[in-house]
ZANUDO-519724 format. One record per residue (C-alpha): x, y, z; residue number from 0. Coordinates in nm, 2 decimals, always signed. Each point is the difference from the previous one (the first is absolute). Layout:
# ZANUDO-519724
X, Y, Z, NUM
...
END
This chain:
# ZANUDO-519724
+3.81, +0.12, -2.53, 0
-0.22, +0.26, +0.17, 1
-0.22, +0.02, -0.31, 2
-0.05, -0.38, +0.00, 3
-0.09, +0.00, +0.37, 4
-0.25, +0.28, -0.06, 5
-0.15, -0.19, -0.29, 6
-0.02, -0.31, +0.22, 7
-0.19, +0.18, +0.28, 8
-0.23, +0.16, -0.26, 9
-0.08, -0.34, -0.14, 10
-0.07, -0.15, +0.34, 11
-0.21, +0.30, +0.10, 12
-0.21, -0.03, -0.31, 13
-0.06, -0.37, +0.06, 14
-0.10, +0.07, +0.36, 15
-0.23, +0.28, -0.11, 16
-0.16, -0.22, -0.26, 17
-0.06, -0.30, +0.23, 18
-0.05, +0.20, +0.33, 19
-0.35, -0.14, +0.03, 20
+0.13, -0.36, -0.03, 21
+0.28, +0.06, +0.26, 22
-0.27, +0.15, +0.23, 23
-0.20, -0.32, -0.02, 24
+0.30, -0.21, +0.07, 25
+0.09, +0.22, +0.30, 26
-0.36, -0.03, +0.13, 27
+0.01, -0.38, -0.04, 28
+0.32, -0.01, +0.21, 29
-0.17, +0.21, +0.27, 30
-0.27, -0.26, +0.02, 31
+0.26, -0.28, +0.02, 32
+0.17, +0.17, +0.29, 33
-0.33, -0.01, +0.20, 34
+0.08, -0.37, +0.04, 35
+0.33, +0.09, +0.18, 36
+0.03, +0.15, +0.35, 37
-0.21, +0.32, +0.01, 38
+0.01, +0.07, +0.37, 39
+0.21, -0.12, +0.29, 40
-0.19, -0.07, +0.32, 41
+0.17, -0.02, +0.34, 42
-0.16, -0.20, +0.28, 43
+0.15, +0.03, +0.34, 44
-0.01, -0.30, +0.24, 45
+0.07, +0.07, +0.37, 46
+0.00, -0.19, +0.33, 47
-0.12, +0.19, +0.31, 48
+0.02, -0.07, +0.37, 49
-0.35, -0.05, +0.14, 50
+0.09, +0.15, +0.34, 51
+0.18, +0.32, -0.12, 52
-0.13, +0.02, -0.36, 53
+0.36, +0.07, -0.10, 54
+0.12, -0.13, -0.34, 55
+0.25, -0.28, +0.03, 56
+0.08, -0.06, -0.37, 57
-0.12, +0.10, -0.34, 58
+0.05, -0.12, -0.36, 59
-0.09, +0.18, -0.32, 60
-0.12, -0.19, -0.30, 61
+0.00, +0.17, -0.34, 62
-0.17, -0.15, -0.30, 63
-0.12, +0.12, -0.34, 64
-0.36, +0.03, -0.14, 65
-0.08, -0.02, -0.37, 66
-0.30, -0.02, -0.23, 67
-0.05, -0.37, +0.07, 68
+0.01, +0.06, +0.38, 69
-0.27, +0.27, -0.03, 70
-0.23, -0.21, -0.21, 71
+0.03, -0.31, +0.21, 72
+0.03, +0.13, +0.36, 73
-0.36, +0.12, +0.06, 74
+0.13, +0.36, +0.02, 75
-0.30, +0.23, +0.01, 76
+0.17, +0.28, -0.19, 77
+0.08, -0.18, -0.33, 78
-0.22, +0.27, -0.17, 79
+0.31, +0.22, -0.01, 80
+0.20, -0.28, -0.17, 81
-0.28, -0.05, -0.25, 82
-0.01, +0.37, -0.07, 83
+0.38, +0.01, -0.07, 84
-0.03, -0.30, -0.24, 85
-0.29, +0.16, -0.17, 86
+0.18, +0.33, -0.06, 87
+0.30, -0.18, -0.16, 88
-0.22, -0.24, -0.21, 89
-0.22, +0.28, -0.13, 90
+0.30, +0.21, -0.07, 91
+0.14, -0.28, -0.22, 92
-0.34, -0.03, -0.18, 93
-0.02, +0.38, -0.08, 94
+0.36, +0.01, -0.11, 95
-0.07, -0.28, -0.24, 96
-0.30, +0.18, -0.14, 97
+0.17, +0.33, -0.05, 98
+0.01, -0.06, -0.38, 99
-0.38, +0.07, +0.00, 100
+0.02, +0.32, +0.20, 101
+0.33, +0.17, +0.11, 102
-0.18, +0.13, +0.31, 103
-0.01, -0.36, +0.13, 104
+0.37, +0.05, +0.08, 105
-0.10, +0.28, +0.24, 106
-0.24, -0.24, +0.17, 107
+0.26, -0.27, +0.02, 108
+0.25, +0.25, +0.15, 109
-0.25, +0.10, +0.27, 110
-0.06, -0.37, +0.09, 111
+0.37, -0.07, +0.02, 112
+0.06, +0.30, +0.22, 113
-0.28, -0.12, +0.23, 114
+0.17, -0.33, +0.02, 115
+0.32, +0.17, +0.11, 116
-0.19, +0.18, +0.28, 117
-0.15, -0.33, +0.11, 118
+0.35, -0.16, +0.02, 119
+0.14, +0.29, +0.20, 120
-0.29, +0.00, +0.24, 121
-0.02, -0.38, +0.04, 122
+0.11, +0.03, +0.36, 123
-0.30, +0.21, +0.08, 124
-0.24, -0.20, -0.22, 125
+0.11, -0.36, +0.08, 126
+0.08, +0.05, +0.37, 127
-0.34, +0.04, +0.16, 128
-0.10, -0.36, +0.06, 129
+0.23, -0.09, +0.29, 130
-0.20, -0.31, +0.08, 131
+0.06, -0.15, -0.34, 132
+0.37, +0.09, +0.02, 133
+0.03, -0.17, +0.34, 134
-0.19, -0.31, -0.11, 135
+0.23, -0.05, -0.30, 136
+0.32, +0.09, +0.17, 137
+0.25, -0.28, +0.07, 138
-0.01, +0.03, +0.38, 139
+0.23, -0.26, +0.15, 140
-0.02, +0.08, +0.36, 141
+0.26, -0.03, +0.27, 142
+0.06, -0.24, +0.29, 143
-0.15, +0.14, +0.32, 144
-0.13, -0.12, +0.33, 145
-0.38, +0.03, -0.01, 146
-0.02, +0.01, +0.38, 147
+0.21, +0.32, +0.03, 148
+0.02, +0.14, -0.35, 149
-0.23, +0.08, -0.30, 150
+0.06, +0.03, -0.37, 151
-0.12, +0.29, -0.22, 152
+0.03, +0.08, -0.37, 153
-0.08, +0.33, -0.16, 154
+0.01, +0.17, -0.34, 155
+0.30, +0.23, +0.03, 156
+0.02, +0.18, -0.34, 157
+0.04, -0.03, -0.37, 158
+0.21, +0.15, -0.28, 159
-0.01, +0.00, -0.38, 160
+0.19, -0.30, -0.16, 161
+0.20, -0.02, -0.32, 162
-0.30, -0.13, -0.20, 163
-0.18, +0.33, +0.07, 164
+0.31, +0.20, -0.11, 165
+0.02, -0.18, -0.33, 166
-0.37, +0.03, -0.05, 167
+0.03, +0.38, +0.05, 168
+0.29, +0.02, -0.24, 169
-0.18, -0.19, -0.28, 170
-0.33, +0.18, +0.05, 171
+0.17, +0.33, +0.00, 172
+0.18, -0.10, -0.33, 173
-0.33, -0.09, -0.15, 174
-0.15, +0.33, +0.11, 175
+0.29, +0.20, -0.15, 176
-0.02, -0.19, -0.33, 177
-0.37, +0.05, -0.05, 178
-0.02, +0.36, +0.10, 179
+0.31, +0.15, -0.15, 180
-0.09, +0.20, -0.31, 181
+0.20, +0.15, -0.29, 182
-0.19, +0.32, +0.03, 183
+0.14, +0.22, +0.28, 184
-0.22, +0.25, +0.18, 185
+0.02, +0.36, -0.12, 186
+0.05, +0.30, +0.22, 187
-0.36, +0.10, -0.07, 188
-0.13, -0.34, +0.11, 189
+0.20, +0.00, +0.32, 190
-0.11, +0.36, +0.08, 191
-0.37, -0.08, -0.07, 192
+0.00, -0.32, +0.20, 193
+0.17, +0.18, +0.29, 194
-0.27, +0.27, +0.01, 195
-0.28, -0.26, -0.01, 196
+0.17, -0.20, +0.27, 197
+0.02, +0.31, +0.22, 198
-0.37, +0.06, -0.07, 199
-0.07, -0.36, +0.11, 200
+0.19, +0.06, +0.33, 201
-0.20, +0.31, +0.07, 202
-0.34, -0.16, -0.08, 203
+0.10, -0.29, +0.23, 204
+0.00, +0.25, +0.29, 205
-0.37, +0.08, -0.06, 206
-0.17, -0.31, +0.13, 207
-0.37, -0.06, +0.08, 208
-0.04, -0.28, +0.27, 209
-0.27, -0.24, -0.10, 210
-0.20, -0.28, +0.15, 211
+0.01, -0.18, +0.34, 212
+0.26, -0.25, -0.13, 213
+0.26, +0.28, -0.07, 214
+0.18, +0.12, -0.30, 215
-0.03, +0.34, -0.18, 216
-0.05, +0.13, -0.35, 217
+0.19, +0.26, -0.20, 218
+0.11, +0.11, -0.35, 219
+0.36, -0.13, +0.01, 220
-0.06, -0.25, -0.28, 221
-0.10, +0.26, -0.25, 222
+0.35, +0.15, -0.08, 223
+0.14, -0.35, -0.01, 224
-0.26, -0.11, -0.25, 225
+0.09, +0.30, -0.22, 226
+0.36, -0.11, +0.00, 227
-0.10, -0.35, -0.11, 228
-0.23, +0.13, -0.27, 229
+0.24, +0.25, -0.14, 230
+0.32, -0.20, +0.02, 231
-0.10, -0.36, -0.01, 232
-0.03, -0.29, +0.26, 233
+0.37, -0.02, +0.06, 234
+0.03, +0.36, +0.10, 235
-0.32, -0.03, +0.20, 236
+0.12, -0.29, +0.20, 237
+0.35, +0.14, +0.07, 238
-0.14, +0.34, +0.10, 239
-0.30, -0.14, +0.19, 240
+0.11, -0.33, +0.15, 241
+0.37, +0.05, +0.04, 242
+0.06, +0.37, +0.06, 243
-0.33, +0.12, +0.15, 244
-0.07, -0.34, +0.17, 245
+0.34, -0.02, +0.16, 246
+0.00, +0.36, +0.13, 247
-0.35, -0.02, +0.14, 248
+0.08, -0.34, +0.16, 249
+0.29, +0.16, +0.18, 250
-0.19, +0.31, +0.11, 251
-0.32, -0.20, +0.11, 252
+0.21, -0.20, +0.24, 253
-0.17, -0.33, -0.03, 254
+0.32, -0.19, -0.08, 255
+0.15, -0.13, -0.32, 256
-0.19, -0.33, +0.04, 257
-0.31, +0.19, -0.13, 258
+0.18, +0.13, -0.31, 259
-0.05, -0.28, -0.26, 260
-0.37, -0.02, +0.02, 261
-0.13, +0.33, +0.15, 262
+0.24, +0.22, -0.18, 263
+0.18, -0.17, -0.29, 264
-0.32, -0.16, -0.13, 265
-0.23, +0.26, +0.15, 266
+0.15, +0.30, -0.18, 267
+0.17, -0.19, -0.28, 268
-0.36, -0.11, -0.10, 269
-0.03, +0.33, -0.19, 270
+0.22, -0.17, -0.27, 271
-0.33, -0.16, -0.12, 272
-0.11, +0.35, -0.11, 273
+0.30, +0.01, -0.23, 274
-0.11, -0.32, -0.18, 275
-0.30, +0.19, -0.13, 276
+0.18, +0.32, -0.12, 277
-0.04, -0.07, -0.37, 278
-0.38, -0.05, +0.05, 279
-0.04, +0.31, +0.21, 280
+0.24, +0.23, -0.19, 281
-0.08, -0.10, -0.36, 282
+0.10, +0.23, -0.28, 283
-0.35, +0.12, -0.10, 284
-0.12, +0.09, +0.35, 285
-0.03, +0.37, +0.07, 286
-0.23, +0.02, +0.31, 287
-0.23, -0.21, +0.22, 288
-0.12, -0.31, -0.18, 289
-0.18, -0.32, +0.11, 290
+0.29, -0.23, -0.11, 291
+0.26, +0.18, +0.20, 292
-0.21, +0.04, +0.31, 293
-0.10, -0.37, -0.02, 294
+0.36, -0.11, -0.01, 295
+0.10, +0.24, +0.28, 296
-0.27, -0.15, +0.21, 297
+0.11, -0.36, -0.08, 298
+0.36, +0.08, +0.06, 299
-0.08, +0.17, +0.33, 300
-0.21, -0.30, +0.12, 301
+0.28, -0.25, -0.09, 302
+0.26, +0.21, +0.16, 303
-0.21, +0.03, +0.32, 304
-0.06, -0.37, -0.01, 305
+0.37, -0.08, -0.01, 306
+0.06, +0.23, +0.29, 307
-0.29, -0.16, +0.19, 308
+0.16, -0.35, -0.06, 309
+0.34, +0.13, +0.13, 310
-0.15, +0.14, +0.31, 311
-0.20, -0.31, +0.08, 312
+0.31, -0.22, -0.04, 313
+0.20, +0.24, +0.22, 314
-0.28, -0.02, +0.27, 315
+0.03, -0.38, -0.01, 316
+0.38, -0.05, -0.03, 317
+0.13, +0.30, +0.20, 318
-0.27, +0.05, +0.27, 319
-0.14, -0.35, +0.02, 320
-0.36, +0.10, -0.08, 321
-0.25, -0.26, -0.11, 322
-0.13, +0.04, -0.36, 323
-0.33, +0.12, +0.13, 324
+0.16, +0.26, +0.23, 325
+0.23, +0.12, -0.28, 326
-0.30, +0.04, -0.24, 327
-0.19, +0.19, +0.27, 328
+0.28, +0.24, +0.06, 329
+0.10, +0.07, -0.37, 330
-0.34, -0.01, -0.17, 331
-0.10, +0.35, +0.08, 332
+0.29, +0.25, -0.02, 333
+0.19, -0.15, -0.29, 334
-0.30, -0.02, -0.24, 335
-0.11, +0.35, +0.10, 336
+0.35, +0.14, -0.05, 337
+0.02, -0.17, -0.34, 338
-0.34, +0.12, -0.10, 339
+0.07, +0.36, +0.10, 340
+0.33, +0.01, -0.18, 341
-0.16, -0.16, -0.31, 342
-0.29, +0.25, -0.01, 343
+0.24, +0.29, +0.04, 344
+0.21, -0.14, -0.28, 345
-0.31, -0.02, -0.22, 346
-0.08, +0.36, +0.08, 347
+0.35, +0.10, -0.10, 348
+0.00, -0.20, -0.32, 349
-0.05, +0.28, -0.25, 350
+0.28, +0.22, +0.15, 351
+0.23, -0.30, +0.01, 352
-0.07, -0.06, -0.38, 353
+0.10, +0.36, -0.08, 354
+0.31, -0.02, +0.22, 355
+0.10, -0.33, -0.16, 356
-0.03, +0.15, -0.35, 357
+0.20, +0.31, +0.09, 358
+0.26, -0.19, +0.19, 359
+0.00, -0.36, -0.13, 360
+0.17, -0.25, +0.23, 361
+0.22, -0.28, -0.13, 362
-0.11, -0.31, +0.19, 363
+0.19, -0.32, +0.06, 364
END
């Protein structure tokens, strides 16, 4: 009996493994569907006050749910965050479907699904800012009161995540797990090497050069993260850069978790782009500096920096309420300069990295 049960689970496991990408797509589609169900619960407090004493005579709390249709039809000014969430999930589905052309697309899809998870978890912070729109679309009934001696007042009292968000988180997390799990486990050498490089990134992050009247600073923290991505592939680069390093620096910087998805997860996870070019940069016949390798390092560095730049601009708009012009003004100096410095340093270290890669080849995923 035990043998049959084991065989059954093995069979089921093999089926799930074979069609994991398809299950991931189905889970992501369900996450989109649940956006049409209650995402947030808003509470509007109605109260009647005595004009003479300003004391509250009575109060009534009205709780109602907001979903995707409400955000798109209510004149809410912050639907940008909703569009971003939908975009992450939709692009994740596209890259998952295209993974047959390039297995690295599954890494990209996993990143997008994880970003969608963050958006769901932070929906209170992202969708709560426009109180005027919330009040305008609330079902305020009002109470009976004497206008001569009393006045009526309604206020936005609070919000909480609803069950639509919880289900969205669950299915996006499932899609993320299915697209990022790999059959190849990390070796002790890989873990040790990535740990040393992450420590180097933390140290380099402490050496900051303030720049420009708009703020920001430049440093070399991206360089060790790029090496991880190039040596071990985009999946390792994203996990080490975006998840591990991004989360730890987010906690130590003290700006709050609302900044994590765009400034940290995308910002430092962007080094995964470098891993997409590893076969072109570390080809079999390359022994030292060469034009082809240097060219692709530069291209990968520019694309990685551009991804980080997009993430920071989105964060400035969604989290801090900047206009697009103000966001571009703030991020257009220190991020390109930081990316350029890290890329040039990477190009200078290209020959030593080739020799290291030949002596200690890394098995990428």
